[in-house]
KEMI-384555 format. One record per residue (C-alpha): residue number from 1; residue in three letters; x, z, y. Coordinates in steps of 0.05 Angstrom, whole numbers, padded with zeros to 5 digits. Layout:
BEGIN
+-----+------+--------+--------+--------+
! pos ! code !      u !      w !      v !
+-----+------+--------+--------+--------+
! NUM !  ALA !      X !      Z !      Y !
...
+-----+------+--------+--------+--------+
end
This chain:
BEGIN
+-----+------+--------+--------+--------+
! pos ! code !      u !      w !      v !
+-----+------+--------+--------+--------+
!   1 !  MET !  00474 ! -01447 !  02720 !
!   2 !  SER !  00532 ! -01493 !  02735 !
!   3 !  ARG !  00541 ! -01525 !  02803 !
!   4 !  ARG !  00525 ! -01592 !  02772 !
!   5 !  GLY !  00459 ! -01565 !  02745 !
!   6 !  VAL !  00440 ! -01536 !  02813 !
!   7 !  ILE !  00454 ! -01602 !  02847 !
!   8 !  ALA !  00412 ! -01638 !  02794 !
!   9 !  LEU !  00355 ! -01589 !  02804 !
!  10 !  ILE !  00357 ! -01599 !  02880 !
!  11 !  LEU !  00359 ! -01675 !  02873 !
!  12 !  THR !  00300 ! -01671 !  02825 !
!  13 !  GLY !  00260 ! -01630 !  02874 !
!  14 !  VAL !  00276 ! -01678 !  02931 !
!  15 !  LEU !  00256 ! -01738 !  02889 !
!  16 !  LEU !  00192 ! -01704 !  02866 !
!  17 !  GLY !  00176 ! -01685 !  02938 !
!  18 !  SER !  00188 ! -01756 !  02961 !
!  19 !  ILE !  00140 ! -01780 !  02907 !
!  20 !  VAL !  00086 ! -01726 !  02916 !
!  21 !  LEU !  00079 ! -01731 !  02991 !
!  22 !  PRO !  00066 ! -01807 !  02993 !
!  23 !  LEU !  00016 ! -01798 !  02936 !
!  24 !  GLN ! -00019 ! -01743 !  02974 !
!  25 !  ALA ! -00018 ! -01783 !  03038 !
!  26 !  GLY ! -00047 ! -01844 !  03003 !
!  27 !  GLU ! -00101 ! -01801 !  02969 !
!  28 !  LEU ! -00117 ! -01768 !  03036 !
!  29 !  ASN ! -00122 ! -01836 !  03069 !
!  30 !  ASP ! -00171 ! -01859 !  03015 !
!  31 !  ALA ! -00211 ! -01795 !  03022 !
!  32 !  ILE ! -00216 ! -01804 !  03098 !
!  33 !  GLN ! -00237 ! -01876 !  03088 !
!  34 !  GLN ! -00290 ! -01856 !  03038 !
!  35 !  GLN ! -00317 ! -01803 !  03085 !
!  36 !  LYS ! -00318 ! -01853 !  03141 !
!  37 !  ASP ! -00358 ! -01900 !  03097 !
!  38 !  LEU ! -00406 ! -01843 !  03081 !
!  39 !  GLU ! -00413 ! -01828 !  03155 !
!  40 !  GLN ! -00426 ! -01901 !  03170 !
!  41 !  GLU ! -00480 ! -01902 !  03117 !
!  42 !  GLN ! -00510 ! -01840 !  03147 !
!  43 !  ASN ! -00508 ! -01872 !  03216 !
!  44 !  GLN ! -00542 ! -01934 !  03189 !
!  45 !  ILE ! -00596 ! -01891 !  03156 !
!  46 !  ALA ! -00604 ! -01852 !  03222 !
!  47 !  GLY ! -00614 ! -01919 !  03257 !
!  48 !  LYS ! -00665 ! -01942 !  03206 !
!  49 !  LEU ! -00701 ! -01875 !  03210 !
!  50 !  ASN ! -00702 ! -01881 !  03285 !
!  51 !  GLN ! -00733 ! -01951 !  03279 !
!  52 !  LEU ! -00783 ! -01926 !  03228 !
!  53 !  THR ! -00802 ! -01868 !  03273 !
!  54 !  ASN ! -00813 ! -01915 !  03332 !
!  55 !  SER ! -00854 ! -01960 !  03287 !
!  56 !  GLU ! -00894 ! -01900 !  03263 !
!  57 !  ASP ! -00909 ! -01879 !  03334 !
!  58 !  LYS ! -00932 ! -01950 !  03351 !
!  59 !  LEU ! -00975 ! -01953 !  03288 !
!  60 !  LYS ! -01007 ! -01886 !  03304 !
!  61 !  THR ! -01022 ! -01910 !  03375 !
!  62 !  GLN ! -01052 ! -01975 !  03348 !
!  63 !  ILE ! -01093 ! -01937 !  03297 !
!  64 !  GLN ! -01118 ! -01889 !  03351 !
!  65 !  SER ! -01137 ! -01949 !  03394 !
!  66 !  LEU ! -01171 ! -01983 !  03335 !
!  67 !  THR ! -01210 ! -01919 !  03319 !
!  68 !  THR ! -01238 ! -01920 !  03390 !
!  69 !  GLN ! -01254 ! -01994 !  03384 !
!  70 !  ILE ! -01287 ! -01984 !  03316 !
!  71 !  THR ! -01331 ! -01928 !  03345 !
!  72 !  SER ! -01352 ! -01975 !  03402 !
!  73 !  ALA ! -01363 ! -02031 !  03351 !
!  74 !  LYS ! -01408 ! -01986 !  03310 !
!  75 !  THR ! -01449 ! -01968 !  03371 !
!  76 !  GLU ! -01454 ! -02041 !  03391 !
!  77 !  LEU ! -01474 ! -02061 !  03320 !
!  78 !  SER ! -01527 ! -02007 !  03320 !
!  79 !  LYS ! -01555 ! -02034 !  03386 !
!  80 !  LYS ! -01556 ! -02104 !  03358 !
!  81 !  GLN ! -01592 ! -02081 !  03295 !
!  82 !  VAL ! -01645 ! -02046 !  03337 !
!  83 !  ALA ! -01653 ! -02108 !  03380 !
!  84 !  TYR ! -01659 ! -02152 !  03319 !
!  85 !  ASN ! -01710 ! -02106 !  03286 !
!  86 !  GLN ! -01752 ! -02105 !  03350 !
!  87 !  ALA ! -01747 ! -02180 !  03356 !
!  88 !  GLN ! -01769 ! -02188 !  03283 !
!  89 !  LYS ! -01827 ! -02141 !  03296 !
!  90 !  ASP ! -01848 ! -02181 !  03357 !
!  91 !  VAL ! -01845 ! -02246 !  03318 !
!  92 !  SER ! -01887 ! -02216 !  03262 !
!  93 !  LEU ! -01940 ! -02193 !  03312 !
!  94 !  SER ! -01941 ! -02260 !  03347 !
!  95 !  GLU ! -01946 ! -02297 !  03281 !
!  96 !  LYS ! -02006 ! -02253 !  03262 !
!  97 !  GLU ! -02037 ! -02268 !  03330 !
!  98 !  LEU ! -02025 ! -02342 !  03319 !
!  99 !  ALA ! -02057 ! -02339 !  03250 !
! 100 !  LYS ! -02117 ! -02304 !  03280 !
! 101 !  ARG ! -02125 ! -02357 !  03335 !
! 102 !  LEU ! -02119 ! -02412 !  03284 !
! 103 !  GLN ! -02173 ! -02380 !  03242 !
! 104 !  GLU ! -02218 ! -02372 !  03303 !
! 105 !  LEU ! -02206 ! -02444 !  03321 !
! 106 !  ASP ! -02223 ! -02467 !  03251 !
! 107 !  ASP ! -02286 ! -02424 !  03250 !
! 108 !  ARG ! -02309 ! -02449 !  03318 !
! 109 !  ARG ! -02294 ! -02521 !  03298 !
! 110 !  VAL ! -02337 ! -02513 !  03236 !
! 111 !  VAL ! -02395 ! -02484 !  03276 !
! 112 !  LEU ! -02391 ! -02540 !  03327 !
! 113 !  GLN ! -02387 ! -02593 !  03275 !
! 114 !  LYS ! -02449 ! -02566 !  03241 !
! 115 !  ARG ! -02486 ! -02561 !  03306 !
! 116 !  VAL ! -02469 ! -02632 !  03327 !
! 117 !  ARG ! -02487 ! -02658 !  03258 !
! 118 !  VAL ! -02554 ! -02622 !  03260 !
! 119 !  ILE ! -02570 ! -02646 !  03330 !
! 120 !  TYR ! -02543 ! -02717 !  03331 !
! 121 !  GLU ! -02526 ! -02741 !  03261 !
! 122 !  GLU ! -02581 ! -02714 !  03217 !
! 123 !  GLY ! -02633 ! -02725 !  03271 !
! 124 !  GLN ! -02668 ! -02660 !  03254 !
! 125 !  LEU ! -02675 ! -02645 !  03328 !
! 126 !  SER ! -02688 ! -02710 !  03366 !
! 127 !  TYR ! -02708 ! -02719 !  03438 !
! 128 !  LEU ! -02780 ! -02734 !  03415 !
! 129 !  GLU ! -02782 ! -02669 !  03375 !
! 130 !  VAL ! -02758 ! -02632 !  03436 !
! 131 !  LEU ! -02811 ! -02669 !  03477 !
! 132 !  PHE ! -02868 ! -02655 !  03429 !
! 133 !  GLN ! -02850 ! -02583 !  03420 !
! 134 !  SER ! -02847 ! -02573 !  03495 !
! 135 !  THR ! -02909 ! -02548 !  03530 !
! 136 !  ASP ! -02895 ! -02590 !  03591 !
! 137 !  LEU ! -02842 ! -02633 !  03623 !
! 138 !  GLU ! -02807 ! -02574 !  03654 !
! 139 !  ASP ! -02803 ! -02541 !  03586 !
! 140 !  PHE ! -02776 ! -02605 !  03556 !
! 141 !  ILE ! -02721 ! -02610 !  03608 !
! 142 !  THR ! -02706 ! -02537 !  03599 !
! 143 !  ARG ! -02700 ! -02545 !  03524 !
! 144 !  LEU ! -02657 ! -02607 !  03530 !
! 145 !  GLU ! -02611 ! -02573 !  03580 !
! 146 !  TYR ! -02605 ! -02513 !  03533 !
! 147 !  PHE ! -02583 ! -02554 !  03474 !
! 148 !  THR ! -02536 ! -02595 !  03517 !
! 149 !  LYS ! -02504 ! -02533 !  03547 !
! 150 !  LEU ! -02500 ! -02502 !  03478 !
! 151 !  VAL ! -02458 ! -02560 !  03454 !
! 152 !  GLU ! -02417 ! -02561 !  03518 !
! 153 !  ASN ! -02406 ! -02486 !  03512 !
! 154 !  ASP ! -02382 ! -02494 !  03440 !
! 155 !  GLN ! -02335 ! -02549 !  03463 !
! 156 !  GLN ! -02309 ! -02505 !  03520 !
! 157 !  ILE ! -02297 ! -02447 !  03472 !
! 158 !  LEU ! -02261 ! -02496 !  03426 !
! 159 !  LEU ! -02216 ! -02519 !  03483 !
! 160 !  GLU ! -02202 ! -02447 !  03504 !
! 161 !  ILE ! -02184 ! -02427 !  03433 !
! 162 !  GLN ! -02140 ! -02489 !  03428 !
! 163 !  ALA ! -02105 ! -02469 !  03493 !
! 164 !  GLU ! -02096 ! -02398 !  03467 !
! 165 !  LYS ! -02068 ! -02427 !  03402 !
! 166 !  VAL ! -02018 ! -02469 !  03441 !
! 167 !  ALA ! -01998 ! -02409 !  03483 !
! 168 !  VAL ! -01989 ! -02365 !  03422 !
! 169 !  GLU ! -01949 ! -02420 !  03387 !
! 170 !  GLN ! -01903 ! -02425 !  03448 !
! 171 !  LYS ! -01896 ! -02349 !  03451 !
! 172 !  THR ! -01882 ! -02346 !  03376 !
! 173 !  LYS ! -01829 ! -02401 !  03384 !
! 174 !  GLU ! -01796 ! -02363 !  03441 !
! 175 !  LEU ! -01797 ! -02298 !  03401 !
! 176 !  GLN ! -01768 ! -02333 !  03341 !
! 177 !  GLY ! -01712 ! -02360 !  03385 !
! 178 !  ARG ! -01698 ! -02290 !  03411 !
! 179 !  ARG ! -01699 ! -02263 !  03340 !
! 180 !  ASP ! -01651 ! -02317 !  03317 !
! 181 !  GLN ! -01606 ! -02301 !  03376 !
! 182 !  ALA ! -01610 ! -02227 !  03360 !
! 183 !  ALA ! -01593 ! -02242 !  03288 !
! 184 !  GLN ! -01532 ! -02282 !  03311 !
! 185 !  LEU ! -01509 ! -02226 !  03357 !
! 186 !  GLN ! -01519 ! -02177 !  03300 !
! 187 !  THR ! -01477 ! -02220 !  03254 !
! 188 !  GLN ! -01422 ! -02226 !  03307 !
! 189 !  ALA ! -01422 ! -02151 !  03319 !
! 190 !  ALA ! -01418 ! -02139 !  03244 !
! 191 !  GLN ! -01360 ! -02188 !  03238 !
! 192 !  ALA ! -01324 ! -02156 !  03297 !
! 193 !  LYS ! -01330 ! -02088 !  03264 !
! 194 !  ALA ! -01307 ! -02117 !  03197 !
! 195 !  ASP ! -01246 ! -02147 !  03232 !
! 196 !  LEU ! -01229 ! -02081 !  03264 !
! 197 !  ASP ! -01239 ! -02045 !  03197 !
! 198 !  GLY ! -01192 ! -02096 !  03165 !
! 199 !  LYS ! -01139 ! -02086 !  03218 !
! 200 !  ASN ! -01146 ! -02010 !  03212 !
! 201 !  GLN ! -01136 ! -02016 !  03136 !
! 202 !  GLN ! -01073 ! -02058 !  03147 !
! 203 !  TYR ! -01045 ! -02008 !  03197 !
! 204 !  GLN ! -01061 ! -01950 !  03151 !
! 205 !  GLU ! -01025 ! -01985 !  03093 !
! 206 !  ALA ! -00966 ! -02001 !  03140 !
! 207 !  LEU ! -00964 ! -01928 !  03161 !
! 208 !  SER ! -00964 ! -01906 !  03088 !
! 209 !  GLN ! -00907 ! -01954 !  03073 !
! 210 !  ASN ! -00870 ! -01929 !  03134 !
! 211 !  LYS ! -00877 ! -01857 !  03111 !
! 212 !  LYS ! -00854 ! -01877 !  03041 !
! 213 !  ALA ! -00793 ! -01912 !  03070 !
! 214 !  GLN ! -00776 ! -01852 !  03114 !
! 215 !  ASP ! -00781 ! -01805 !  03054 !
! 216 !  GLU ! -00735 ! -01850 !  03013 !
! 217 !  LEU ! -00684 ! -01855 !  03069 !
! 218 !  SER ! -00687 ! -01780 !  03081 !
! 219 !  GLU ! -00674 ! -01767 !  03007 !
! 220 !  GLN ! -00617 ! -01817 !  03010 !
! 221 !  ASN ! -00590 ! -01782 !  03072 !
! 222 !  VAL ! -00591 ! -01715 !  03036 !
! 223 !  ARG ! -00550 ! -01744 !  02980 !
! 224 !  LEU ! -00501 ! -01775 !  03029 !
! 225 !  ALA ! -00495 ! -01710 !  03066 !
! 226 !  ALA ! -00478 ! -01674 !  03001 !
! 227 !  ASP ! -00427 ! -01728 !  02984 !
! 228 !  SER ! -00398 ! -01723 !  03055 !
! 229 !  ALA ! -00392 ! -01648 !  03049 !
! 230 !  ALA ! -00357 ! -01655 !  02982 !
! 231 !  MET ! -00309 ! -01707 !  03012 !
! 232 !  ALA ! -00296 ! -01661 !  03071 !
! 233 !  GLN ! -00277 ! -01607 !  03022 !
! 234 !  LYS ! -00230 ! -01655 !  02986 !
! 235 !  ILE ! -00198 ! -01674 !  03053 !
! 236 !  ARG ! -00188 ! -01601 !  03069 !
! 237 !  GLN ! -00153 ! -01591 !  03003 !
! 238 !  LEU ! -00110 ! -01653 !  03012 !
! 239 !  THR ! -00093 ! -01634 !  03083 !
! 240 !  ALA ! -00073 ! -01565 !  03062 !
! 241 !  ALA ! -00031 ! -01594 !  03006 !
! 242 !  SER !  00003 ! -01647 !  03050 !
! 243 !  SER !  00020 ! -01597 !  03105 !
! 244 !  GLY !  00020 ! -01525 !  03085 !
! 245 !  LYS !  00037 ! -01503 !  03155 !
! 246 !  VAL !  00013 ! -01521 !  03224 !
! 247 !  LEU !  00059 ! -01575 !  03250 !
! 248 !  GLY !  00033 ! -01574 !  03321 !
! 249 !  THR ! -00027 ! -01562 !  03364 !
! 250 !  ILE ! -00069 ! -01615 !  03398 !
! 251 !  SER ! -00055 ! -01605 !  03471 !
! 252 !  THR ! -00025 ! -01670 !  03499 !
! 253 !  TYR ! -00072 ! -01718 !  03532 !
! 254 !  PRO ! -00063 ! -01786 !  03498 !
! 255 !  LEU ! -00072 ! -01830 !  03560 !
! 256 !  PRO ! -00040 ! -01798 !  03621 !
! 257 !  GLY ! -00067 ! -01826 !  03686 !
! 258 !  HIS ! -00130 ! -01853 !  03653 !
! 259 !  TYR ! -00183 ! -01799 !  03654 !
! 260 !  GLU ! -00247 ! -01839 !  03657 !
! 261 !  VAL ! -00293 ! -01830 !  03597 !
! 262 !  SER ! -00335 ! -01891 !  03582 !
! 263 !  SER ! -00370 ! -01860 !  03521 !
! 264 !  PRO ! -00365 ! -01786 !  03504 !
! 265 !  TYR ! -00370 ! -01752 !  03437 !
! 266 !  GLY ! -00441 ! -01746 !  03411 !
! 267 !  TRP ! -00503 ! -01785 !  03393 !
! 268 !  ARG ! -00512 ! -01852 !  03428 !
! 269 !  ILE ! -00537 ! -01923 !  03420 !
! 270 !  HIS ! -00479 ! -01961 !  03390 !
! 271 !  PRO ! -00457 ! -02018 !  03438 !
! 272 !  VAL ! -00444 ! -02065 !  03380 !
! 273 !  THR ! -00497 ! -02048 !  03327 !
! 274 !  GLY ! -00551 ! -02027 !  03377 !
! 275 !  GLN ! -00569 ! -01969 !  03331 !
! 276 !  LYS ! -00570 ! -01895 !  03346 !
! 277 !  SER ! -00509 ! -01862 !  03314 !
! 278 !  LEU ! -00460 ! -01805 !  03323 !
! 279 !  HIS ! -00401 ! -01825 !  03365 !
! 280 !  THR ! -00347 ! -01785 !  03329 !
! 281 !  GLY ! -00296 ! -01790 !  03385 !
! 282 !  THR ! -00287 ! -01804 !  03459 !
! 283 !  ASP ! -00275 ! -01873 !  03489 !
! 284 !  LEU ! -00221 ! -01875 !  03544 !
! 285 !  PRO ! -00217 ! -01942 !  03580 !
! 286 !  ALA ! -00148 ! -01967 !  03601 !
! 287 !  PRO ! -00114 ! -02035 !  03611 !
! 288 !  GLY ! -00092 ! -02071 !  03548 !
! 289 !  GLY ! -00021 ! -02052 !  03528 !
! 290 !  THR ! -00023 ! -01982 !  03559 !
! 291 !  ALA !  00020 ! -01934 !  03518 !
! 292 !  ILE ! -00017 ! -01884 !  03474 !
! 293 !  LEU !  00014 ! -01816 !  03464 !
! 294 !  ALA !  00009 ! -01769 !  03404 !
! 295 !  ALA ! -00038 ! -01712 !  03422 !
! 296 !  GLY !  00005 ! -01664 !  03381 !
! 297 !  THR !  00063 ! -01659 !  03333 !
! 298 !  GLY !  00050 ! -01682 !  03262 !
! 299 !  LYS !  00058 ! -01733 !  03207 !
! 300 !  VAL !  00028 ! -01803 !  03208 !
! 301 !  ILE ! -00016 ! -01808 !  03146 !
! 302 !  MET ! -00049 ! -01875 !  03164 !
! 303 !  ALA ! -00026 ! -01934 !  03206 !
! 304 !  GLY ! -00060 ! -02001 !  03200 !
! 305 !  TRP ! -00127 ! -02036 !  03201 !
! 306 !  TYR ! -00183 ! -01985 !  03194 !
! 307 !  GLY ! -00249 ! -02024 !  03192 !
! 308 !  ALA ! -00291 ! -02014 !  03254 !
! 309 !  TYR ! -00233 ! -01976 !  03287 !
! 310 !  GLY ! -00189 ! -02039 !  03284 !
! 311 !  ASN ! -00116 ! -02022 !  03287 !
! 312 !  ALA ! -00113 ! -01946 !  03282 !
! 313 !  VAL ! -00066 ! -01887 !  03272 !
! 314 !  ILE ! -00083 ! -01820 !  03240 !
! 315 !  ILE ! -00037 ! -01761 !  03250 !
! 316 !  ASP ! -00040 ! -01699 !  03207 !
! 317 !  HIS ! -00024 ! -01638 !  03250 !
! 318 !  GLY ! -00030 ! -01588 !  03193 !
! 319 !  GLY ! -00079 ! -01531 !  03186 !
! 320 !  GLY ! -00136 ! -01580 !  03174 !
! 321 !  TYR ! -00128 ! -01617 !  03241 !
! 322 !  THR ! -00122 ! -01692 !  03245 !
! 323 !  SER ! -00125 ! -01740 !  03304 !
! 324 !  LEU ! -00144 ! -01813 !  03305 !
! 325 !  TYR ! -00127 ! -01868 !  03355 !
! 326 !  GLY ! -00169 ! -01931 !  03347 !
! 327 !  HIS ! -00175 ! -02003 !  03373 !
! 328 !  GLN ! -00100 ! -02010 !  03386 !
! 329 !  SER ! -00071 ! -02077 !  03404 !
! 330 !  ARG ! -00005 ! -02059 !  03371 !
! 331 !  LEU !  00018 ! -02000 !  03328 !
! 332 !  GLY !  00080 ! -01961 !  03346 !
! 333 !  VAL !  00089 ! -01919 !  03282 !
! 334 !  SER !  00084 ! -01925 !  03207 !
! 335 !  VAL !  00056 ! -01882 !  03151 !
! 336 !  GLY !  00103 ! -01823 !  03137 !
! 337 !  ASP !  00133 ! -01821 !  03207 !
! 338 !  GLU !  00139 ! -01752 !  03238 !
! 339 !  VAL !  00120 ! -01753 !  03311 !
! 340 !  LYS !  00123 ! -01703 !  03367 !
! 341 !  ALA !  00070 ! -01689 !  03420 !
! 342 !  GLY !  00075 ! -01740 !  03476 !
! 343 !  GLU !  00111 ! -01792 !  03433 !
! 344 !  VAL !  00086 ! -01864 !  03439 !
! 345 !  ILE !  00048 ! -01883 !  03375 !
! 346 !  GLY !  00014 ! -01948 !  03397 !
! 347 !  TYR ! -00017 ! -01989 !  03453 !
! 348 !  VAL ! -00088 ! -01996 !  03480 !
! 349 !  GLY ! -00127 ! -02056 !  03456 !
! 350 !  THR ! -00197 ! -02078 !  03435 !
! 351 !  THR ! -00191 ! -02091 !  03360 !
! 352 !  GLY ! -00247 ! -02075 !  03310 !
! 353 !  TRP ! -00317 ! -02059 !  03336 !
! 354 !  SER ! -00300 ! -02058 !  03409 !
! 355 !  THR ! -00329 ! -02087 !  03473 !
! 356 !  GLY ! -00267 ! -02080 !  03517 !
! 357 !  ASN ! -00197 ! -02049 !  03522 !
! 358 !  HIS ! -00201 ! -01974 !  03509 !
! 359 !  LEU ! -00175 ! -01919 !  03464 !
! 360 !  HIS ! -00223 ! -01887 !  03415 !
! 361 !  PHE ! -00193 ! -01817 !  03409 !
! 362 !  GLU ! -00220 ! -01774 !  03353 !
! 363 !  VAL ! -00203 ! -01704 !  03326 !
! 364 !  ARG ! -00226 ! -01677 !  03259 !
! 365 !  VAL ! -00222 ! -01605 !  03234 !
! 366 !  ASN ! -00222 ! -01601 !  03159 !
! 367 !  GLY ! -00249 ! -01671 !  03157 !
! 368 !  ASN ! -00307 ! -01658 !  03204 !
! 369 !  PRO ! -00309 ! -01693 !  03272 !
! 370 !  THR ! -00309 ! -01650 !  03334 !
! 371 !  ASP ! -00308 ! -01662 !  03409 !
! 372 !  PRO ! -00235 ! -01680 !  03424 !
! 373 !  MET ! -00239 ! -01665 !  03498 !
! 374 !  GLN ! -00246 ! -01591 !  03485 !
! 375 !  PHE ! -00171 ! -01588 !  03472 !
! 376 !  PHE ! -00153 ! -01607 !  03544 !
! 377 !  ASN ! -00162 ! -01573 !  03610 !
+-----+------+--------+--------+--------+
end
């Protein structure tokens, strides 16, 4: 091959390389963003599942309390039913007693009326007849006193029966009042139990809906986990393609002199969303504008606004290792820059989802987040 041909071949390779690497970097950046979106969805689902679990626990506690209340309500209703039945029985007996007294009163009144009619109205037994039938005056007086006392006795019995009738009427009225009160208490107890049964039914339905929602979210989470695993595999392939060799190890602390950790790697309640989620990095507080150093040698594959991370930089260190520096106030590098460990790549800020000046430092191995502090003594 001529010298000109060799030069042309070299130039072609250089040009192709300059085209391929940006394409790979852009595709890798897209893949990282997609995986981050998937992780965010998973975190949101985890938060929803956590809320549903808390709601489930509350519902179960409420149902358990209602079950106890319903048992007590059943016992109370049973007592009220027994009391009502007894009151109804007492009223029935008293009404029978009253009917008996009324009948006795009527019978005695009829007898008295007949006797009075015979003695006084029809004149069948006059004073003269009593006198003529008497053997002497003493016998006459005796006979007269007898008939007089007989009438008086009937009248006394009539008064006594009348008094008994009034007493029985009063007793019956009182018993009817007690029965009506017992019926009202029974109705109230039945309504109280019905209300508790209704609440229990509502809670049971809510618990069923809660379970259904948890199942749906769990299924969705399984799909997202599969998508995330596939995206992690893609990132591993792109990382391997963009840097076939290890460019540098992660060993340089990004914020010398600022060693406080405000939020470590791991599960936490997110300070902005208030939901439980995986904190994929470590938060290192520092004054705004503090210089941020590259944790290792590598190539900048992303520099710009990165959603919740605000202004962020991602460095590819090769071998599947990447590091991310989030919430920067100002960037110090651009995509495609090659940086060395300890080189300034940006400045501390509070952009994106942040509650104060700090660096969100994150390390991923083959696309999967890992505790970044394990790389430092």
